[in-house]
C-alpha positions in Angstrom: 72.9 -180.9 33.4 70.2 -182.4 31.1 69.8 -182.3 27.6 66.8 -180.4 28.4 68.8 -177.5 30.4 69.5 -174.4 29.1 71.9 -171.3 29.9 71.5 -168.7 32.3 70.9 -165.9 29.3 68.4 -168.2 27.4 66.6 -168.4 30.5 65.9 -164.5 30.8 65.1 -164.5 27.5 62.8 -167.0 27.8 61.4 -165.1 30.7 61.1 -161.9 28.9 59.2 -163.5 26.2 56.6 -164.9 28.6 56.0 -161.1 30.0 55.8 -159.8 26.6 53.0 -162.3 26.0 51.2 -161.6 29.2 51.0 -158.0 28.5 49.8 -158.3 25.0 46.8 -160.9 26.0 46.3 -158.2 28.7 46.2 -155.1 25.9 43.7 -157.4 24.2 41.3 -157.9 26.7 41.4 -154.3 28.1 41.1 -153.2 24.1 38.2 -155.5 23.8 36.3 -154.3 27.1 36.9 -150.6 26.1 35.9 -151.0 22.5 32.6 -152.7 24.1 31.8 -150.1 26.3 32.6 -147.5 23.6 30.1 -149.6 21.3 27.4 -149.4 24.1 27.7 -145.6 24.6 27.6 -145.2 20.7 24.6 -147.1 20.6 23.1 -145.4 23.3 23.5 -142.2 22.0 22.1 -142.7 18.7 18.9 -144.1 19.9 18.8 -141.6 22.6 19.4 -138.7 20.2 16.5 -140.2 17.7 14.3 -140.2 20.6 15.2 -136.7 21.5 14.8 -135.7 18.0 11.2 -137.6 17.8 10.0 -135.8 21.0 11.4 -132.4 19.8 9.6 -132.7 16.8 6.3 -134.1 17.5 5.9 -130.9 20.4 7.2 -128.7 17.5 4.5 -130.0 15.3 1.6 -129.5 18.4 3.0 -126.3 19.4 0.8 -123.5 18.7 1.7 -121.0 15.9 3.3 -117.8 17.1 0.9 -114.5 16.7 0.6 -112.7 14.1 1.2 -109.3 13.8 -1.9 -107.2 15.1 -3.8 -105.0 13.1 -3.7 -101.7 14.3 -6.9 -100.6 12.3 -8.8 -102.8 14.5 -7.5 -101.3 18.1 -10.2 -99.3 20.2 -9.9 -95.6 20.4 -10.6 -93.9 23.3 -11.8 -90.0 23.1 -7.7 -88.9 24.5 -6.8 -90.3 20.7 -9.3 -88.1 19.0 -7.2 -84.7 19.2 -4.2 -86.5 17.7 -5.9 -88.1 15.0 -7.7 -85.4 13.8 -5.0 -83.0 13.9 -4.6 -79.6 11.3 -8.6 -80.7 10.3 -10.4 -78.0 8.8 -14.4 -78.6 9.0 -15.2 -75.7 6.7 -18.3 -76.2 4.5 -19.1 -80.0 6.1 -19.6 -82.8 4.7 -20.9 -85.8 6.8 -17.9 -87.6 7.4 -14.3 -87.8 6.2 -11.2 -90.4 5.7 -8.0 -90.2 7.9 -4.9 -92.0 7.5 -4.5 -94.7 10.1 -1.5 -94.9 12.4 1.3 -97.6 11.3 -0.4 -100.2 8.6 -1.4 -97.2 6.0 -5.3 -98.5 6.6 -8.0 -95.4 7.2 -10.6 -94.5 9.6 -13.8 -93.3 8.8 -15.1 -90.1 11.0 -18.6 -89.6 10.9 -19.3 -86.0 12.5 -22.2 -84.6 15.1 -22.4 -81.6 12.6 -26.0 -80.5 10.8 -24.4 -80.4 7.6 -26.7 -78.0 6.3 -26.3 -75.3 9.1 -22.7 -76.0 8.9 -22.5 -74.7 5.8 -25.2 -71.9 5.6 -23.1 -70.6 8.6 -20.1 -70.7 6.9 -21.3 -69.0 3.9 -23.1 -66.5 6.5 -19.5 -65.4 8.0 -17.9 -65.2 4.4 -20.3 -62.1 3.8 -20.5 -60.8 7.3 -17.6 -57.8 6.7 -16.0 -58.9 9.6 -12.4 -59.0 9.8 -12.8 -62.1 11.8 -15.5 -64.3 12.9 -16.7 -67.7 14.7 -19.4 -69.6 15.7 -20.7 -72.5 17.9 -23.6 -74.2 18.2 -24.9 -76.8 20.7 -27.3 -78.9 21.5 -27.6 -78.4 25.1 -29.1 -81.9 26.7 -26.2 -84.0 25.1 -23.6 -81.6 24.0 -23.6 -82.5 20.5 -21.8 -79.7 18.2 -24.3 -78.6 15.4 -21.9 -76.2 13.9 -18.7 -75.0 14.5 -17.6 -72.5 11.7 -14.8 -69.5 11.1 -13.8 -66.9 8.8 -10.4 -64.8 8.5 -10.5 -62.3 5.9 -6.9 -62.9 5.7 -7.1 -66.5 4.8 -5.5 -67.9 7.6 -7.3 -71.4 8.7 -6.8 -71.6 12.3 -10.0 -72.7 14.2 -10.8 -69.4 16.2 -13.7 -71.4 18.0 -10.9 -73.5 19.8 -8.9 -70.2 20.9 -9.3 -68.8 24.1 -7.6 -65.2 23.1 -10.9 -63.1 23.0 -11.7 -60.5 25.5 -14.9 -62.5 27.4 -16.1 -58.5 27.6 -19.8 -58.3 29.2 -20.9 -62.5 28.4 -18.7 -62.5 32.3 -21.9 -61.4 33.7 -23.3 -64.3 33.2 -21.1 -65.7 35.8 -21.5 -62.8 38.2 -25.3 -63.0 37.8 -25.2 -66.8 38.9 -22.9 -66.3 41.9 -25.5 -63.4 42.8 -28.7 -65.4 42.2 -26.9 -68.7 44.2 -24.3 -67.5 46.7 -25.8 -63.3 47.8 -29.6 -63.8 47.5 -30.3 -62.1 44.6 -33.8 -62.4 42.6 -34.7 -61.2 39.1 -36.8 -58.8 40.3 -34.6 -57.4 43.0 -34.1 -53.7 43.1 -30.6 -52.2 42.1 -29.4 -48.9 41.9 -26.8 -47.1 39.4 -25.6 -43.9 39.4 -24.0 -42.3 35.3 -24.3 -43.7 32.1 -25.1 -47.9 31.5 -21.7 -48.7 29.6 -19.3 -46.5 31.9 -17.3 -48.2 34.8 -15.9 -45.0 36.5 -15.1 -45.1 40.6 -17.5 -42.8 41.8 -20.2 -44.8 40.5 -19.6 -48.2 43.0 -20.2 -45.8 45.6 -23.5 -47.4 47.4 -24.9 -43.6 48.4 -27.6 -42.6 46.2 -28.6 -39.0 45.1 -31.3 -37.4 42.7 -29.3 -38.7 40.0 -29.6 -42.6 40.9 -31.6 -44.5 38.8 -33.5 -47.5 40.1 -33.7 -50.7 37.7 -34.3 -54.3 38.9 -31.7 -57.3 38.6 -32.8 -58.7 35.5 -33.1 -55.2 33.5 -29.8 -54.7 35.0 -28.7 -57.9 33.2 -30.4 -57.3 30.0 -29.2 -53.6 29.8 -25.6 -54.6 31.0 -25.0 -52.4 33.4 -21.5 -52.1 34.2 -21.7 -50.1 37.4 -24.2 -52.6 38.8 -22.3 -55.9 38.3 -19.1 -53.9 39.4 -20.7 -53.0 43.1 -22.4 -56.4 42.9 -18.4 -57.7 42.7 -17.3 -55.6 45.0 -20.1 -55.4 48.3 -21.8 -58.7 47.6 -19.5 -61.4 46.3 -16.0 -60.8 47.2 -12.6 -62.3 45.7 -13.1 -65.3 46.9 -16.7 -66.3 45.4 -16.0 -64.7 42.2 -12.7 -66.8 41.9 -14.9 -70.0 43.0 -17.6 -69.2 40.8 -15.5 -68.5 37.8 -13.9 -72.1 38.1 -17.1 -73.5 38.7 -18.0 -72.0 35.1 -14.9 -74.0 34.0 -12.1 -70.6 33.6 -8.6 -71.9 34.0 -9.5 -75.2 33.3 -9.3 -77.4 30.7 -12.4 -78.6 28.9 -12.5 -81.7 27.2 -12.9 -82.3 23.8 -12.5 -83.9 20.6 -10.2 -81.5 19.1 -7.6 -79.4 22.0 -9.2 -76.4 23.2 -7.3 -73.7 24.9 -8.3 -72.6 28.3 -10.3 -70.0 29.2 -8.5 -67.6 31.6 -9.1 -65.3 34.6 -7.4 -63.3 37.5 -9.6 -62.2 40.1 -8.0 -59.6 41.9 -8.5 -58.1 45.5 -8.7 -54.8 45.6 -12.2 -53.3 45.2 -12.1 -51.4 41.6 -10.3 -54.7 39.9 -13.2 -56.7 41.3 -15.7 -54.3 40.1 -14.1 -54.7 36.2 -13.9 -58.3 36.6 -17.4 -58.9 37.5 -18.9 -56.7 35.1 -16.6 -58.0 32.3 -15.3 -54.4 31.6 -11.6 -55.5 31.4 -9.8 -57.2 28.8 -7.7 -59.6 30.4 -10.4 -62.1 31.3 -10.1 -64.2 28.1 -12.6 -67.1 26.5 -13.2 -69.4 23.7 -16.5 -69.1 21.5 -16.9 -72.8 22.2 -16.3 -71.9 25.8 -19.1 -68.9 24.9 -21.4 -71.7 24.2 -21.2 -73.7 27.2 -22.1 -71.1 29.6 -25.5 -70.9 27.7 -25.9 -74.3 27.4 -25.7 -74.3 31.2 -28.4 -71.6 31.6 -31.0 -74.0 29.2 -29.8 -77.3 30.5 -31.2 -76.4 34.2 -27.3 -75.6 35.6 -25.9 -78.9 34.0 -23.1 -78.5 31.3 -22.9 -82.1 28.7 -19.7 -82.4 27.5 -19.2 -80.9 23.8 -18.5 -83.5 21.3 -17.6 -83.8 17.7 -17.3 -87.0 16.6 -20.0 -89.3 16.4 -18.2 -92.5 15.7 -15.0 -93.6 13.9 -14.8 -96.9 11.5 -12.0 -98.6 10.3 -12.3 -99.2 6.6 -14.0 -102.9 7.2 -16.8 -100.9 8.8 -15.9 -102.1 12.5 -17.1 -99.2 15.1 -13.7 -98.5 17.2 -15.1 -95.3 18.9 -18.7 -94.8 19.4 -19.6 -90.7 21.1 -21.2 -91.3 24.3 -23.6 -88.3 26.4 -21.8 -87.5 29.5 -21.6 -84.5 32.1 -18.9 -82.4 32.3 -20.0 -80.5 35.0 -22.8 -78.2 37.3 -22.1 -74.6 38.1 -25.0 -73.8 39.8 -28.5 -75.2 40.9 -31.7 -76.0 38.7 -33.4 -72.9 40.3 -30.1 -70.6 39.5 -30.7 -71.7 36.1 -34.3 -70.6 35.5 -33.4 -67.4 37.4 -31.0 -66.8 34.9 -33.2 -67.8 31.8 -35.5 -64.7 33.0 -32.7 -62.8 33.0 -31.4 -63.4 29.5 -34.9 -63.3 27.9 -35.2 -59.8 29.1 -32.0 -59.1 27.2 -34.1 -60.1 23.9 -37.3 -58.3 25.6 -36.0 -55.2 26.5 -32.1 -55.1 26.4 -29.3 -55.0 24.6 -30.7 -57.6 21.9 -34.2 -56.4 21.5 -33.8 -54.9 17.8 -31.6 -57.7 16.8 -33.9 -60.0 17.7 -37.1 -58.0 16.9 -38.0 -59.9 13.6 -37.5 -63.1 15.4 -39.9 -62.4 17.9 -42.8 -61.4 16.1 -42.3 -64.2 13.3 -45.7 -66.2 13.4 -43.7 -69.5 12.7 -41.5 -68.6 15.8 -44.6 -68.1 18.1 -43.6 -69.9 21.4 -40.2 -70.2 20.7 -38.1 -68.8 24.2 -35.4 -66.7 23.4 -32.2 -65.5 25.8 -29.2 -63.9 25.1 -26.1 -62.1 26.6 -24.1 -59.4 24.6 -20.6 -58.3 25.3 -18.5 -55.9 23.2 -14.8 -54.4 24.1 -11.9 -52.9 21.9 -8.6 -54.6 22.2 -6.1 -53.0 23.9 -4.9 -50.3 20.8 -8.3 -49.6 20.3 -8.0 -50.6 16.6 -10.2 -54.1 16.6 -13.4 -54.4 18.3 -14.5 -57.7 19.6 -18.6 -58.8 19.5 -20.2 -61.4 21.5 -23.6 -62.8 21.3 -24.6 -65.8 23.4 -28.1 -66.8 23.3 -30.1 -69.9 23.0 -33.6 -70.6 21.6 -36.0 -73.4 22.8 -39.2 -74.3 20.5 -42.6 -75.2 22.7 -44.1 -79.0 22.1 -40.3 -80.6 22.9 -38.6 -79.0 20.1 -35.0 -79.3 19.9 -33.2 -76.5 21.8 -30.1 -74.7 20.6 -27.1 -72.4 22.1 -25.0 -70.5 19.9 -22.0 -68.1 20.5 -20.8 -65.6 17.9 -17.7 -63.9 17.6 -17.4 -60.9 15.4 -14.1 -59.0 15.4 -14.4 -55.5 13.5 -11.6 -52.9 12.3 -12.6 -49.2 11.8 -15.7 -50.4 10.0 -18.2 -52.4 11.7 -19.4 -55.7 9.9 -22.7 -57.1 10.6 -23.1 -57.5 14.6 -22.4 -60.5 16.3 -26.3 -60.1 17.9 -27.7 -60.1 14.1 -25.7 -62.8 13.0 -26.8 -64.8 15.9 -30.4 -64.3 15.0 -30.0 -65.1 11.1 -28.4 -68.6 12.5 -31.3 -69.5 15.0 -34.1 -68.4 12.4 -32.3 -70.7 10.0 -32.0 -73.5 12.4 -35.6 -73.0 13.4 -36.9 -73.2 9.8 -34.8 -75.7 8.1 
C-alpha cells in the first residue's frame, strides 16, 4: 500500500461522513424550497385578505341602510278596523270628534263622527226625561246612510248601547216587510180592498177565515197598514205570500244577516214557520220571536224613502293620526235593494196613511198643523207588544220626514220600554225629534 492508502474501517467512516453531508445539503435545499413556498403563500394570503376586506368594507359602505321600524300610526285603516278601534265607545252627549289610543306605538287617532251634535244632545236629554225604563233612538240620512244621532237611555245606569242590540220584538214594524212583499209579489196596491172580522189588534184563528159576513169590515190596504190591522196581514201571510215568499222578503230586508257598520251590530232574527197560524203571526208582527235592533228599524224606513235602496249606515266620518294624516275616510255605499222603486213609492203611501188616519194620527197632528212644516211629507209605522212575562211593554216607531224643495230627509227609529207605568210614547218622542230637526 502507498502512503495515501487507508484501512477498511476508516474508509467506511469516510463514506458515512459523505452520505451525511449529502443528506444535509439536500435537507437545506428542501427547507429553502418549502420555506420560500410558505413565504409566498403568506404574502398571497396577506394581500388577498386585504383586498377582500377592502371590498367588503366598500360594499358595506355602499349598501342601503336597514329599513326603519314602521310607525303603526301611519298605516291606513279600513272599515273592518273600526269596530275594534271604537270598542267600548259610549257616545252620550256628542262631541264632533274624540281621540282613541293607537295600537302598538302609544300614539293616538282622532276619530271624527257623522253625528249632528245638537240633535244628538237634544235626543240624549229627551230620553233622560222620557219616564221610560229604557229607550233608544237612531236617526239616519236615507240618501247616504249618515248616522245623525244614536242615543240610548237606561234608568238603571247601564251604558250598553241599546241601538245595536237585537233583543227586542219587532212587533208591527214587520208589517213594513209584509206590505213590501204583498206589493211586490202578490199584486197588491195601496187602494186594494181588504176585509177583516173582529177587532183590529187581535189575532184569533177564526179571524183568519176567508168568508165574509154581516160583521165583516171592508177597508183599503193602505188603511189596514195605517191602522195596523193584524188579521188583514195574517191572511195576507197565509193566502197571498206563504212561507217561501215571506222568508225571502225577510232576507231581502236584512233579517238573519249581518249589517256592516262601524260598531258591532247584533243580527235581527226571524223564523218563518210553515203552518198557517204561525205564518199569520209572523206576517202581522203579532209574535215575540221576530227580533230587531233600533238601527235595523231605521234602515227599514230608509229603504222606503230612498226608492227601495238602502245605503250602508256609517258613524265615522274620518280617522286621522296626530300629525293630521287622514288614515280613513268614509265613502257612501249601497247595502242592498230589498224592493223596487215602485214598491217603495207605494209603501210611502201606506206610511203616510199611518200619520193621516192611523196609529200616528194623534202623535203627529201638531206637527202636521204647524205652518213651519207646510209641505213636509211625514210617514210612519208603529208597533207595540208586551214581553213574555207581561211586565214590560215594547213601544216602536219607524218614521220619516221629507222637507219640500230638496231639503234633507231624515228617518228615525224610536224604541221605548215601559214598566207598569207608561212613559212618553214612541210616537210622541218621534214627533219631538223630527220637529227639532226641521227647525234647528
